[in-house]
PyMOL Python script that loads the backbone (N, CA, C, O; Angstrom):
from pymol import cmd

cmd.read_pdbstr("""\
ATOM      1  N   MET A   1       8.774  -9.138 -13.287  1.00  0.00           N
ATOM      2  CA  MET A   1       8.440  -7.724 -13.347  1.00  0.00           C
ATOM      3  C   MET A   1       8.485  -7.153 -11.928  1.00  0.00           C
ATOM      4  O   MET A   1       7.993  -7.772 -10.984  1.00  0.00           O
ATOM      5  N   ILE A   2       9.076  -5.978 -11.792  1.00  0.00           N
ATOM      6  CA  ILE A   2       9.206  -5.321 -10.499  1.00  0.00           C
ATOM      7  C   ILE A   2       7.965  -4.460 -10.235  1.00  0.00           C
ATOM      8  O   ILE A   2       7.554  -3.665 -11.081  1.00  0.00           O
ATOM      9  N   HIS A   3       7.379  -4.635  -9.042  1.00  0.00           N
ATOM     10  CA  HIS A   3       6.212  -3.849  -8.623  1.00  0.00           C
ATOM     11  C   HIS A   3       6.543  -3.098  -7.348  1.00  0.00           C
ATOM     12  O   HIS A   3       7.079  -3.670  -6.399  1.00  0.00           O
ATOM     13  N   VAL A   4       6.218  -1.800  -7.332  1.00  0.00           N
ATOM     14  CA  VAL A   4       6.384  -0.986  -6.139  1.00  0.00           C
ATOM     15  C   VAL A   4       5.146  -1.192  -5.273  1.00  0.00           C
ATOM     16  O   VAL A   4       4.022  -0.942  -5.709  1.00  0.00           O
ATOM     17  N   LYS A   5       5.367  -1.650  -4.043  1.00  0.00           N
ATOM     18  CA  LYS A   5       4.261  -1.977  -3.124  1.00  0.00           C
ATOM     19  C   LYS A   5       4.017  -0.900  -2.066  1.00  0.00           C
ATOM     20  O   LYS A   5       2.884  -0.684  -1.636  1.00  0.00           O
ATOM     21  N   ARG A   6       5.109  -0.219  -1.647  1.00  0.00           N
ATOM     22  CA  ARG A   6       4.976   0.728  -0.537  1.00  0.00           C
ATOM     23  C   ARG A   6       6.020   1.826  -0.686  1.00  0.00           C
ATOM     24  O   ARG A   6       7.180   1.566  -1.007  1.00  0.00           O
ATOM     25  N   LEU A   7       5.581   3.057  -0.446  1.00  0.00           N
ATOM     26  CA  LEU A   7       6.457   4.221  -0.428  1.00  0.00           C
ATOM     27  C   LEU A   7       6.202   5.002   0.857  1.00  0.00           C
ATOM     28  O   LEU A   7       5.053   5.218   1.244  1.00  0.00           O
ATOM     29  N   VAL A   8       7.274   5.421   1.511  1.00  0.00           N
ATOM     30  CA  VAL A   8       7.162   6.337   2.644  1.00  0.00           C
ATOM     31  C   VAL A   8       7.895   7.608   2.222  1.00  0.00           C
ATOM     32  O   VAL A   8       9.101   7.597   1.976  1.00  0.00           O
ATOM     33  N   LEU A   9       7.138   8.703   2.143  1.00  0.00           N
ATOM     34  CA  LEU A   9       7.645   9.945   1.583  1.00  0.00           C
ATOM     35  C   LEU A   9       7.608  11.076   2.599  1.00  0.00           C
ATOM     36  O   LEU A   9       6.687  11.167   3.410  1.00  0.00           O
ATOM     37  N   ASP A  10       8.611  11.928   2.546  1.00  0.00           N
ATOM     38  CA  ASP A  10       8.666  13.149   3.343  1.00  0.00           C
ATOM     39  C   ASP A  10       8.254  14.282   2.404  1.00  0.00           C
ATOM     40  O   ASP A  10       8.934  14.558   1.415  1.00  0.00           O
ATOM     41  N   VAL A  11       7.134  14.936   2.723  1.00  0.00           N
ATOM     42  CA  VAL A  11       6.540  15.924   1.821  1.00  0.00           C
ATOM     43  C   VAL A  11       6.297  17.226   2.568  1.00  0.00           C
ATOM     44  O   VAL A  11       5.862  17.224   3.720  1.00  0.00           O
ATOM     45  N   LEU A  12       6.585  18.338   1.900  1.00  0.00           N
ATOM     46  CA  LEU A  12       6.235  19.661   2.403  1.00  0.00           C
ATOM     47  C   LEU A  12       5.117  20.192   1.514  1.00  0.00           C
ATOM     48  O   LEU A  12       5.222  20.152   0.288  1.00  0.00           O
ATOM     49  N   LYS A  13       4.047  20.692   2.132  1.00  0.00           N
ATOM     50  CA  LYS A  13       2.931  21.227   1.347  1.00  0.00           C
ATOM     51  C   LYS A  13       2.350  22.455   2.030  1.00  0.00           C
ATOM     52  O   LYS A  13       2.517  22.633   3.237  1.00  0.00           O
ATOM     53  N   PRO A  14       1.665  23.308   1.261  1.00  0.00           N
ATOM     54  CA  PRO A  14       0.974  24.445   1.873  1.00  0.00           C
ATOM     55  C   PRO A  14      -0.214  23.952   2.699  1.00  0.00           C
ATOM     56  O   PRO A  14      -0.618  22.795   2.582  1.00  0.00           O
ATOM     57  N   HIS A  15      -0.764  24.822   3.526  1.00  0.00           N
ATOM     58  CA  HIS A  15      -1.905  24.428   4.371  1.00  0.00           C
ATOM     59  C   HIS A  15      -3.120  23.999   3.552  1.00  0.00           C
ATOM     60  O   HIS A  15      -3.903  23.155   3.988  1.00  0.00           O
ATOM     61  N   HIS A  16      -3.270  24.579   2.370  1.00  0.00           N
ATOM     62  CA  HIS A  16      -4.394  24.206   1.513  1.00  0.00           C
ATOM     63  C   HIS A  16      -3.843  23.528   0.269  1.00  0.00           C
ATOM     64  O   HIS A  16      -2.980  24.110  -0.388  1.00  0.00           O
ATOM     65  N   PRO A  17      -4.285  22.349  -0.087  1.00  0.00           N
ATOM     66  CA  PRO A  17      -5.429  21.620   0.457  1.00  0.00           C
ATOM     67  C   PRO A  17      -5.086  20.987   1.813  1.00  0.00           C
ATOM     68  O   PRO A  17      -3.918  20.833   2.170  1.00  0.00           O
ATOM     69  N   ASN A  18      -6.128  20.632   2.544  1.00  0.00           N
ATOM     70  CA  ASN A  18      -5.901  19.980   3.830  1.00  0.00           C
ATOM     71  C   ASN A  18      -5.407  18.551   3.606  1.00  0.00           C
ATOM     72  O   ASN A  18      -5.376  18.070   2.473  1.00  0.00           O
ATOM     73  N   ALA A  19      -5.026  17.883   4.678  1.00  0.00           N
ATOM     74  CA  ALA A  19      -4.436  16.543   4.581  1.00  0.00           C
ATOM     75  C   ALA A  19      -5.393  15.536   3.939  1.00  0.00           C
ATOM     76  O   ALA A  19      -4.954  14.658   3.196  1.00  0.00           O
ATOM     77  N   LEU A  20      -6.679  15.650   4.213  1.00  0.00           N
ATOM     78  CA  LEU A  20      -7.650  14.718   3.632  1.00  0.00           C
ATOM     79  C   LEU A  20      -7.737  14.882   2.116  1.00  0.00           C
ATOM     80  O   LEU A  20      -7.687  13.896   1.381  1.00  0.00           O
ATOM     81  N   GLU A  21      -7.866  16.116   1.651  1.00  0.00           N
ATOM     82  CA  GLU A  21      -7.916  16.364   0.207  1.00  0.00           C
ATOM     83  C   GLU A  21      -6.622  15.921  -0.473  1.00  0.00           C
ATOM     84  O   GLU A  21      -6.654  15.359  -1.567  1.00  0.00           O
ATOM     85  N   PHE A  22      -5.495  16.173   0.171  1.00  0.00           N
ATOM     86  CA  PHE A  22      -4.191  15.802  -0.360  1.00  0.00           C
ATOM     87  C   PHE A  22      -4.079  14.282  -0.484  1.00  0.00           C
ATOM     88  O   PHE A  22      -3.616  13.773  -1.505  1.00  0.00           O
ATOM     89  N   ALA A  23      -4.501  13.558   0.553  1.00  0.00           N
ATOM     90  CA  ALA A  23      -4.468  12.093   0.525  1.00  0.00           C
ATOM     91  C   ALA A  23      -5.387  11.541  -0.558  1.00  0.00           C
ATOM     92  O   ALA A  23      -5.027  10.585  -1.244  1.00  0.00           O
ATOM     93  N   ARG A  24      -6.548  12.123  -0.715  1.00  0.00           N
ATOM     94  CA  ARG A  24      -7.476  11.674  -1.768  1.00  0.00           C
ATOM     95  C   ARG A  24      -6.864  11.841  -3.152  1.00  0.00           C
ATOM     96  O   ARG A  24      -6.997  10.964  -4.006  1.00  0.00           O
ATOM     97  N   ALA A  25      -6.195  12.964  -3.371  1.00  0.00           N
ATOM     98  CA  ALA A  25      -5.571  13.211  -4.676  1.00  0.00           C
ATOM     99  C   ALA A  25      -4.502  12.165  -4.970  1.00  0.00           C
ATOM    100  O   ALA A  25      -4.392  11.697  -6.103  1.00  0.00           O
ATOM    101  N   ILE A  26      -3.723  11.798  -3.977  1.00  0.00           N
ATOM    102  CA  ILE A  26      -2.693  10.774  -4.169  1.00  0.00           C
ATOM    103  C   ILE A  26      -3.340   9.413  -4.387  1.00  0.00           C
ATOM    104  O   ILE A  26      -2.878   8.635  -5.222  1.00  0.00           O
ATOM    105  N   ALA A  27      -4.395   9.120  -3.651  1.00  0.00           N
ATOM    106  CA  ALA A  27      -5.079   7.830  -3.792  1.00  0.00           C
ATOM    107  C   ALA A  27      -5.654   7.635  -5.187  1.00  0.00           C
ATOM    108  O   ALA A  27      -5.797   6.498  -5.638  1.00  0.00           O
ATOM    109  N   GLU A  28      -5.984   8.709  -5.871  1.00  0.00           N
ATOM    110  CA  GLU A  28      -6.533   8.620  -7.223  1.00  0.00           C
ATOM    111  C   GLU A  28      -5.499   8.154  -8.249  1.00  0.00           C
ATOM    112  O   GLU A  28      -5.855   7.908  -9.401  1.00  0.00           O
ATOM    113  N   THR A  29      -4.228   8.027  -7.857  1.00  0.00           N
ATOM    114  CA  THR A  29      -3.179   7.650  -8.808  1.00  0.00           C
ATOM    115  C   THR A  29      -3.174   6.158  -9.130  1.00  0.00           C
ATOM    116  O   THR A  29      -2.490   5.738 -10.063  1.00  0.00           O
ATOM    117  N   GLY A  30      -3.921   5.349  -8.380  1.00  0.00           N
ATOM    118  CA  GLY A  30      -3.959   3.914  -8.645  1.00  0.00           C
ATOM    119  C   GLY A  30      -5.259   3.300  -8.181  1.00  0.00           C
ATOM    120  O   GLY A  30      -5.892   3.797  -7.249  1.00  0.00           O
ATOM    121  N   SER A  31      -5.662   2.213  -8.831  1.00  0.00           N
ATOM    122  CA  SER A  31      -6.973   1.618  -8.526  1.00  0.00           C
ATOM    123  C   SER A  31      -7.044   1.002  -7.128  1.00  0.00           C
ATOM    124  O   SER A  31      -8.124   0.953  -6.541  1.00  0.00           O
ATOM    125  N   ASP A  32      -5.928   0.535  -6.586  1.00  0.00           N
ATOM    126  CA  ASP A  32      -5.948  -0.034  -5.234  1.00  0.00           C
ATOM    127  C   ASP A  32      -4.983   0.708  -4.308  1.00  0.00           C
ATOM    128  O   ASP A  32      -4.448   0.136  -3.358  1.00  0.00           O
ATOM    129  N   CYS A  33      -4.776   1.978  -4.603  1.00  0.00           N
ATOM    130  CA  CYS A  33      -3.832   2.812  -3.853  1.00  0.00           C
ATOM    131  C   CYS A  33      -4.430   3.189  -2.496  1.00  0.00           C
ATOM    132  O   CYS A  33      -5.558   3.673  -2.413  1.00  0.00           O
ATOM    133  N   ARG A  34      -3.653   2.957  -1.439  1.00  0.00           N
ATOM    134  CA  ARG A  34      -4.038   3.359  -0.086  1.00  0.00           C
ATOM    135  C   ARG A  34      -3.023   4.384   0.415  1.00  0.00           C
ATOM    136  O   ARG A  34      -1.820   4.234   0.202  1.00  0.00           O
ATOM    137  N   VAL A  35      -3.521   5.434   1.086  1.00  0.00           N
ATOM    138  CA  VAL A  35      -2.655   6.538   1.498  1.00  0.00           C
ATOM    139  C   VAL A  35      -2.896   6.847   2.965  1.00  0.00           C
ATOM    140  O   VAL A  35      -4.033   6.972   3.419  1.00  0.00           O
ATOM    141  N   GLN A  36      -1.794   6.967   3.690  1.00  0.00           N
ATOM    142  CA  GLN A  36      -1.839   7.395   5.091  1.00  0.00           C
ATOM    143  C   GLN A  36      -0.987   8.654   5.202  1.00  0.00           C
ATOM    144  O   GLN A  36       0.181   8.654   4.812  1.00  0.00           O
ATOM    145  N   VAL A  37      -1.570   9.727   5.735  1.00  0.00           N
ATOM    146  CA  VAL A  37      -0.855  10.987   5.891  1.00  0.00           C
ATOM    147  C   VAL A  37      -0.757  11.314   7.372  1.00  0.00           C
ATOM    148  O   VAL A  37      -1.755  11.298   8.092  1.00  0.00           O
ATOM    149  N   THR A  38       0.455  11.609   7.814  1.00  0.00           N
ATOM    150  CA  THR A  38       0.698  12.055   9.184  1.00  0.00           C
ATOM    151  C   THR A  38       1.319  13.439   9.122  1.00  0.00           C
ATOM    152  O   THR A  38       2.352  13.631   8.480  1.00  0.00           O
ATOM    153  N   VAL A  39       0.694  14.409   9.789  1.00  0.00           N
ATOM    154  CA  VAL A  39       1.245  15.758   9.851  1.00  0.00           C
ATOM    155  C   VAL A  39       2.303  15.762  10.953  1.00  0.00           C
ATOM    156  O   VAL A  39       1.999  15.534  12.124  1.00  0.00           O
ATOM    157  N   LEU A  40       3.545  16.024  10.559  1.00  0.00           N
ATOM    158  CA  LEU A  40       4.659  15.990  11.502  1.00  0.00           C
ATOM    159  C   LEU A  40       4.978  17.364  12.085  1.00  0.00           C
ATOM    160  O   LEU A  40       5.404  17.483  13.233  1.00  0.00           O
ATOM    161  N   GLU A  41       4.765  18.394  11.273  1.00  0.00           N
ATOM    162  CA  GLU A  41       5.129  19.736  11.705  1.00  0.00           C
ATOM    163  C   GLU A  41       4.275  20.745  10.950  1.00  0.00           C
ATOM    164  O   GLU A  41       3.951  20.546   9.779  1.00  0.00           O
ATOM    165  N   VAL A  42       3.915  21.826  11.630  1.00  0.00           N
ATOM    166  CA  VAL A  42       3.132  22.895  11.025  1.00  0.00           C
ATOM    167  C   VAL A  42       3.838  24.207  11.314  1.00  0.00           C
ATOM    168  O   VAL A  42       4.207  24.488  12.454  1.00  0.00           O
ATOM    169  N   ASP A  43       4.023  25.012  10.270  1.00  0.00           N
ATOM    170  CA  ASP A  43       4.511  26.360  10.500  1.00  0.00           C
ATOM    171  C   ASP A  43       3.522  27.353   9.910  1.00  0.00           C
ATOM    172  O   ASP A  43       2.392  26.985   9.586  1.00  0.00           O
ATOM    173  N   GLU A  44       3.926  28.579   9.770  1.00  0.00           N
ATOM    174  CA  GLU A  44       2.999  29.630   9.356  1.00  0.00           C
ATOM    175  C   GLU A  44       2.346  29.367   8.000  1.00  0.00           C
ATOM    176  O   GLU A  44       1.164  29.655   7.818  1.00  0.00           O
ATOM    177  N   LYS A  45       3.114  28.816   7.041  1.00  0.00           N
ATOM    178  CA  LYS A  45       2.601  28.657   5.685  1.00  0.00           C
ATOM    179  C   LYS A  45       2.557  27.216   5.196  1.00  0.00           C
ATOM    180  O   LYS A  45       1.872  26.928   4.214  1.00  0.00           O
ATOM    181  N   THR A  46       3.267  26.305   5.851  1.00  0.00           N
ATOM    182  CA  THR A  46       3.398  24.945   5.318  1.00  0.00           C
ATOM    183  C   THR A  46       3.214  23.877   6.387  1.00  0.00           C
ATOM    184  O   THR A  46       3.197  24.155   7.586  1.00  0.00           O
ATOM    185  N   GLU A  47       3.077  22.651   5.908  1.00  0.00           N
ATOM    186  CA  GLU A  47       2.998  21.465   6.764  1.00  0.00           C
ATOM    187  C   GLU A  47       4.009  20.451   6.247  1.00  0.00           C
ATOM    188  O   GLU A  47       4.152  20.259   5.039  1.00  0.00           O
ATOM    189  N   THR A  48       4.702  19.808   7.169  1.00  0.00           N
ATOM    190  CA  THR A  48       5.580  18.698   6.822  1.00  0.00           C
ATOM    191  C   THR A  48       4.811  17.418   7.096  1.00  0.00           C
ATOM    192  O   THR A  48       4.282  17.220   8.189  1.00  0.00           O
ATOM    193  N   LEU A  49       4.753  16.545   6.087  1.00  0.00           N
ATOM    194  CA  LEU A  49       3.959  15.325   6.175  1.00  0.00           C
ATOM    195  C   LEU A  49       4.820  14.092   5.979  1.00  0.00           C
ATOM    196  O   LEU A  49       5.819  14.119   5.260  1.00  0.00           O
ATOM    197  N   GLN A  50       4.416  13.013   6.628  1.00  0.00           N
ATOM    198  CA  GLN A  50       4.891  11.691   6.255  1.00  0.00           C
ATOM    199  C   GLN A  50       3.731  11.065   5.491  1.00  0.00           C
ATOM    200  O   GLN A  50       2.623  10.948   6.014  1.00  0.00           O
ATOM    201  N   VAL A  51       3.995  10.665   4.253  1.00  0.00           N
ATOM    202  CA  VAL A  51       2.965  10.096   3.400  1.00  0.00           C
ATOM    203  C   VAL A  51       3.352   8.652   3.102  1.00  0.00           C
ATOM    204  O   VAL A  51       4.405   8.387   2.521  1.00  0.00           O
ATOM    205  N   VAL A  52       2.485   7.718   3.510  1.00  0.00           N
ATOM    206  CA  VAL A  52       2.710   6.298   3.246  1.00  0.00           C
ATOM    207  C   VAL A  52       1.702   5.875   2.186  1.00  0.00           C
ATOM    208  O   VAL A  52       0.490   5.985   2.377  1.00  0.00           O
ATOM    209  N   VAL A  53       2.226   5.390   1.066  1.00  0.00           N
ATOM    210  CA  VAL A  53       1.380   4.977  -0.060  1.00  0.00           C
ATOM    211  C   VAL A  53       1.599   3.488  -0.276  1.00  0.00           C
ATOM    212  O   VAL A  53       2.738   3.042  -0.416  1.00  0.00           O
ATOM    213  N   THR A  54       0.514   2.713  -0.304  1.00  0.00           N
ATOM    214  CA  THR A  54       0.620   1.272  -0.529  1.00  0.00           C
ATOM    215  C   THR A  54      -0.333   0.858  -1.641  1.00  0.00           C
ATOM    216  O   THR A  54      -1.361   1.492  -1.878  1.00  0.00           O
ATOM    217  N   GLY A  55       0.041  -0.226  -2.317  1.00  0.00           N
ATOM    218  CA  GLY A  55      -0.778  -0.761  -3.394  1.00  0.00           C
ATOM    219  C   GLY A  55      -0.053  -1.919  -4.047  1.00  0.00           C
ATOM    220  O   GLY A  55       1.079  -2.232  -3.678  1.00  0.00           O
ATOM    221  N   SER A  56      -0.689  -2.554  -5.007  1.00  0.00           N
ATOM    222  CA  SER A  56      -0.094  -3.726  -5.637  1.00  0.00           C
ATOM    223  C   SER A  56       0.964  -3.365  -6.673  1.00  0.00           C
ATOM    224  O   SER A  56       1.874  -4.155  -6.924  1.00  0.00           O
ATOM    225  N   ASP A  57       0.860  -2.178  -7.281  1.00  0.00           N
ATOM    226  CA  ASP A  57       1.822  -1.755  -8.298  1.00  0.00           C
ATOM    227  C   ASP A  57       1.756  -0.245  -8.434  1.00  0.00           C
ATOM    228  O   ASP A  57       1.124   0.271  -9.356  1.00  0.00           O
ATOM    229  N   LEU A  58       2.405   0.467  -7.522  1.00  0.00           N
ATOM    230  CA  LEU A  58       2.343   1.926  -7.501  1.00  0.00           C
ATOM    231  C   LEU A  58       3.126   2.528  -8.657  1.00  0.00           C
ATOM    232  O   LEU A  58       4.173   2.015  -9.053  1.00  0.00           O
ATOM    233  N   ASP A  59       2.607   3.614  -9.185  1.00  0.00           N
ATOM    234  CA  ASP A  59       3.292   4.371 -10.223  1.00  0.00           C
ATOM    235  C   ASP A  59       3.886   5.614  -9.555  1.00  0.00           C
ATOM    236  O   ASP A  59       3.193   6.608  -9.336  1.00  0.00           O
ATOM    237  N   PHE A  60       5.182   5.539  -9.235  1.00  0.00           N
ATOM    238  CA  PHE A  60       5.826   6.625  -8.504  1.00  0.00           C
ATOM    239  C   PHE A  60       5.690   7.957  -9.244  1.00  0.00           C
ATOM    240  O   PHE A  60       5.465   8.990  -8.615  1.00  0.00           O
ATOM    241  N   GLU A  61       5.823   7.944 -10.547  1.00  0.00           N
ATOM    242  CA  GLU A  61       5.741   9.186 -11.303  1.00  0.00           C
ATOM    243  C   GLU A  61       4.372   9.842 -11.141  1.00  0.00           C
ATOM    244  O   GLU A  61       4.281  11.065 -11.033  1.00  0.00           O
ATOM    245  N   ARG A  62       3.318   9.048 -11.124  1.00  0.00           N
ATOM    246  CA  ARG A  62       1.965   9.602 -10.929  1.00  0.00           C
ATOM    247  C   ARG A  62       1.790  10.137  -9.512  1.00  0.00           C
ATOM    248  O   ARG A  62       1.194  11.195  -9.314  1.00  0.00           O
ATOM    249  N   VAL A  63       2.308   9.408  -8.531  1.00  0.00           N
ATOM    250  CA  VAL A  63       2.252   9.872  -7.137  1.00  0.00           C
ATOM    251  C   VAL A  63       2.995  11.195  -7.009  1.00  0.00           C
ATOM    252  O   VAL A  63       2.483  12.147  -6.419  1.00  0.00           O
ATOM    253  N   HIS A  64       4.203  11.252  -7.565  1.00  0.00           N
ATOM    254  CA  HIS A  64       5.018  12.465  -7.501  1.00  0.00           C
ATOM    255  C   HIS A  64       4.305  13.629  -8.189  1.00  0.00           C
ATOM    256  O   HIS A  64       4.314  14.750  -7.679  1.00  0.00           O
ATOM    257  N   ALA A  65       3.692  13.369  -9.337  1.00  0.00           N
ATOM    258  CA  ALA A  65       2.960  14.421 -10.058  1.00  0.00           C
ATOM    259  C   ALA A  65       1.772  14.927  -9.247  1.00  0.00           C
ATOM    260  O   ALA A  65       1.504  16.128  -9.230  1.00  0.00           O
ATOM    261  N   ALA A  66       1.055  14.024  -8.573  1.00  0.00           N
ATOM    262  CA  ALA A  66      -0.098  14.436  -7.750  1.00  0.00           C
ATOM    263  C   ALA A  66       0.357  15.324  -6.594  1.00  0.00           C
ATOM    264  O   ALA A  66      -0.309  16.303  -6.258  1.00  0.00           O
ATOM    265  N   ILE A  67       1.476  14.983  -5.997  1.00  0.00           N
ATOM    266  CA  ILE A  67       2.021  15.806  -4.907  1.00  0.00           C
ATOM    267  C   ILE A  67       2.298  17.213  -5.424  1.00  0.00           C
ATOM    268  O   ILE A  67       1.919  18.196  -4.787  1.00  0.00           O
ATOM    269  N   GLY A  68       2.953  17.310  -6.570  1.00  0.00           N
ATOM    270  CA  GLY A  68       3.270  18.609  -7.147  1.00  0.00           C
ATOM    271  C   GLY A  68       2.043  19.381  -7.598  1.00  0.00           C
ATOM    272  O   GLY A  68       1.993  20.604  -7.465  1.00  0.00           O
ATOM    273  N   GLN A  69       1.059  18.678  -8.126  1.00  0.00           N
ATOM    274  CA  GLN A  69      -0.163  19.322  -8.605  1.00  0.00           C
ATOM    275  C   GLN A  69      -0.894  20.031  -7.476  1.00  0.00           C
ATOM    276  O   GLN A  69      -1.554  21.044  -7.704  1.00  0.00           O
ATOM    277  N   TYR A  70      -0.781  19.512  -6.270  1.00  0.00           N
ATOM    278  CA  TYR A  70      -1.460  20.111  -5.123  1.00  0.00           C
ATOM    279  C   TYR A  70      -0.525  20.970  -4.278  1.00  0.00           C
ATOM    280  O   TYR A  70      -0.791  21.216  -3.102  1.00  0.00           O
ATOM    281  N   GLY A  71       0.575  21.427  -4.887  1.00  0.00           N
ATOM    282  CA  GLY A  71       1.451  22.388  -4.236  1.00  0.00           C
ATOM    283  C   GLY A  71       2.490  21.786  -3.321  1.00  0.00           C
ATOM    284  O   GLY A  71       3.203  22.516  -2.633  1.00  0.00           O
ATOM    285  N   GLY A  72       2.595  20.468  -3.297  1.00  0.00           N
ATOM    286  CA  GLY A  72       3.555  19.815  -2.424  1.00  0.00           C
ATOM    287  C   GLY A  72       4.923  19.679  -3.060  1.00  0.00           C
ATOM    288  O   GLY A  72       5.084  19.792  -4.275  1.00  0.00           O
ATOM    289  N   SER A  73       5.899  19.434  -2.210  1.00  0.00           N
ATOM    290  CA  SER A  73       7.271  19.232  -2.650  1.00  0.00           C
ATOM    291  C   SER A  73       7.808  17.967  -1.974  1.00  0.00           C
ATOM    292  O   SER A  73       7.786  17.850  -0.749  1.00  0.00           O
ATOM    293  N   LEU A  74       8.284  17.034  -2.782  1.00  0.00           N
ATOM    294  CA  LEU A  74       8.842  15.795  -2.252  1.00  0.00           C
ATOM    295  C   LEU A  74      10.250  16.069  -1.741  1.00  0.00           C
ATOM    296  O   LEU A  74      11.137  16.414  -2.521  1.00  0.00           O
ATOM    297  N   HIS A  75      10.459  15.918  -0.439  1.00  0.00           N
ATOM    298  CA  HIS A  75      11.782  16.143   0.142  1.00  0.00           C
ATOM    299  C   HIS A  75      12.639  14.895   0.079  1.00  0.00           C
ATOM    300  O   HIS A  75      13.829  14.976  -0.224  1.00  0.00           O
ATOM    301  N   SER A  76      12.043  13.730   0.364  1.00  0.00           N
ATOM    302  CA  SER A  76      12.828  12.497   0.314  1.00  0.00           C
ATOM    303  C   SER A  76      11.919  11.285   0.236  1.00  0.00           C
ATOM    304  O   SER A  76      10.749  11.322   0.619  1.00  0.00           O
ATOM    305  N   ILE A  77      12.499  10.213  -0.274  1.00  0.00           N
ATOM    306  CA  ILE A  77      11.870   8.899  -0.238  1.00  0.00           C
ATOM    307  C   ILE A  77      12.534   8.176   0.925  1.00  0.00           C
ATOM    308  O   ILE A  77      13.709   7.817   0.848  1.00  0.00           O
ATOM    309  N   ASP A  78      11.786   7.962   2.001  1.00  0.00           N
ATOM    310  CA  ASP A  78      12.371   7.422   3.224  1.00  0.00           C
ATOM    311  C   ASP A  78      12.342   5.902   3.298  1.00  0.00           C
ATOM    312  O   ASP A  78      13.204   5.302   3.940  1.00  0.00           O
ATOM    313  N   GLU A  79      11.375   5.273   2.658  1.00  0.00           N
ATOM    314  CA  GLU A  79      11.287   3.810   2.607  1.00  0.00           C
ATOM    315  C   GLU A  79      10.655   3.401   1.289  1.00  0.00           C
ATOM    316  O   GLU A  79       9.826   4.117   0.728  1.00  0.00           O
ATOM    317  N   VAL A  80      11.065   2.235   0.809  1.00  0.00           N
ATOM    318  CA  VAL A  80      10.496   1.672  -0.409  1.00  0.00           C
ATOM    319  C   VAL A  80      10.373   0.178  -0.221  1.00  0.00           C
ATOM    320  O   VAL A  80      11.269  -0.459   0.332  1.00  0.00           O
ATOM    321  N   GLU A  81       9.264  -0.386  -0.680  1.00  0.00           N
ATOM    322  CA  GLU A  81       9.098  -1.836  -0.728  1.00  0.00           C
ATOM    323  C   GLU A  81       8.723  -2.199  -2.160  1.00  0.00           C
ATOM    324  O   GLU A  81       7.763  -1.664  -2.716  1.00  0.00           O
ATOM    325  N   VAL A  82       9.484  -3.105  -2.745  1.00  0.00           N
ATOM    326  CA  VAL A  82       9.201  -3.577  -4.092  1.00  0.00           C
ATOM    327  C   VAL A  82       9.190  -5.092  -4.085  1.00  0.00           C
ATOM    328  O   VAL A  82       9.739  -5.723  -3.182  1.00  0.00           O
ATOM    329  N   SER A  83       8.554  -5.681  -5.108  1.00  0.00           N
ATOM    330  CA  SER A  83       8.584  -7.131  -5.263  1.00  0.00           C
ATOM    331  C   SER A  83       8.855  -7.473  -6.715  1.00  0.00           C
ATOM    332  O   SER A  83       8.525  -6.713  -7.625  1.00  0.00           O
ATOM    333  N   ASN A  84       9.460  -8.624  -6.910  1.00  0.00           N
ATOM    334  CA  ASN A  84       9.764  -9.112  -8.241  1.00  0.00           C
ATOM    335  C   ASN A  84       8.788 -10.249  -8.521  1.00  0.00           C
ATOM    336  O   ASN A  84       8.898 -11.337  -7.957  1.00  0.00           O
ATOM    337  N   VAL A  85       7.833  -9.972  -9.402  1.00  0.00           N
ATOM    338  CA  VAL A  85       6.823 -10.960  -9.757  1.00  0.00           C
ATOM    339  C   VAL A  85       7.280 -11.632 -11.052  1.00  0.00           C
ATOM    340  O   VAL A  85       7.431 -10.979 -12.084  1.00  0.00           O
ATOM    341  N   GLY A  86       7.495 -12.942 -10.982  1.00  0.00           N
ATOM    342  CA  GLY A  86       7.948 -13.688 -12.146  1.00  0.00           C
ATOM    343  C   GLY A  86       6.876 -13.805 -13.207  1.00  0.00           C
ATOM    344  O   GLY A  86       5.720 -13.449 -12.977  1.00  0.00           O
ATOM    345  N   SER A  87       7.258 -14.302 -14.364  1.00  0.00           N
ATOM    346  CA  SER A  87       6.320 -14.428 -15.477  1.00  0.00           C
ATOM    347  C   SER A  87       5.205 -15.432 -15.212  1.00  0.00           C
ATOM    348  O   SER A  87       4.190 -15.438 -15.909  1.00  0.00           O
ATOM    349  N   ASP A  88       5.395 -16.284 -14.200  1.00  0.00           N
ATOM    350  CA  ASP A  88       4.349 -17.252 -13.866  1.00  0.00           C
ATOM    351  C   ASP A  88       3.339 -16.686 -12.884  1.00  0.00           C
ATOM    352  O   ASP A  88       2.425 -17.389 -12.453  1.00  0.00           O
ATOM    353  N   GLY A  89       3.507 -15.371 -12.514  1.00  0.00           N
ATOM    354  CA  GLY A  89       2.563 -14.718 -11.618  1.00  0.00           C
ATOM    355  C   GLY A  89       2.855 -14.962 -10.155  1.00  0.00           C
ATOM    356  O   GLY A  89       2.060 -14.569  -9.301  1.00  0.00           O
ATOM    357  N   ALA A  90       3.968 -15.597  -9.837  1.00  0.00           N
ATOM    358  CA  ALA A  90       4.314 -15.886  -8.454  1.00  0.00           C
ATOM    359  C   ALA A  90       4.814 -14.662  -7.743  1.00  0.00           C
ATOM    360  O   ALA A  90       5.153 -14.729  -6.562  1.00  0.00           O
TER     361      ALA A  90
END
""", "prot")
cmd.dss("prot")
cmd.show_as("cartoon", "prot")
cmd.util.cbc("prot")
cmd.orient("prot")
C-alpha cells in the first residue's frame, strides 16, 4: 500500500486567517499530521506560503480541501515523499 509521507506545497492565501490558524486547519486533516508554514511573500491582499505537511499517511484530498476552505489556492506541489508498505507491514 502506498502512503504519502511528506508534501511541500506552494500556496497563495488571503491575509486572514493568519499562518497559525491556517496551519492548524491543515493539521486537523490527519491524526499525526505535522505542518510547517513559511511566509515567502506578502502583498496588499495575499500571502505566498510554502507549506510542508508530514505524517504517516497523508490524505492529499483532505489537505487540499482544507486549503480551499480557508481561502487558499494550491499553486503547485513542489515535493512529494511516498512509501510502499507491503502487506507484512514492512
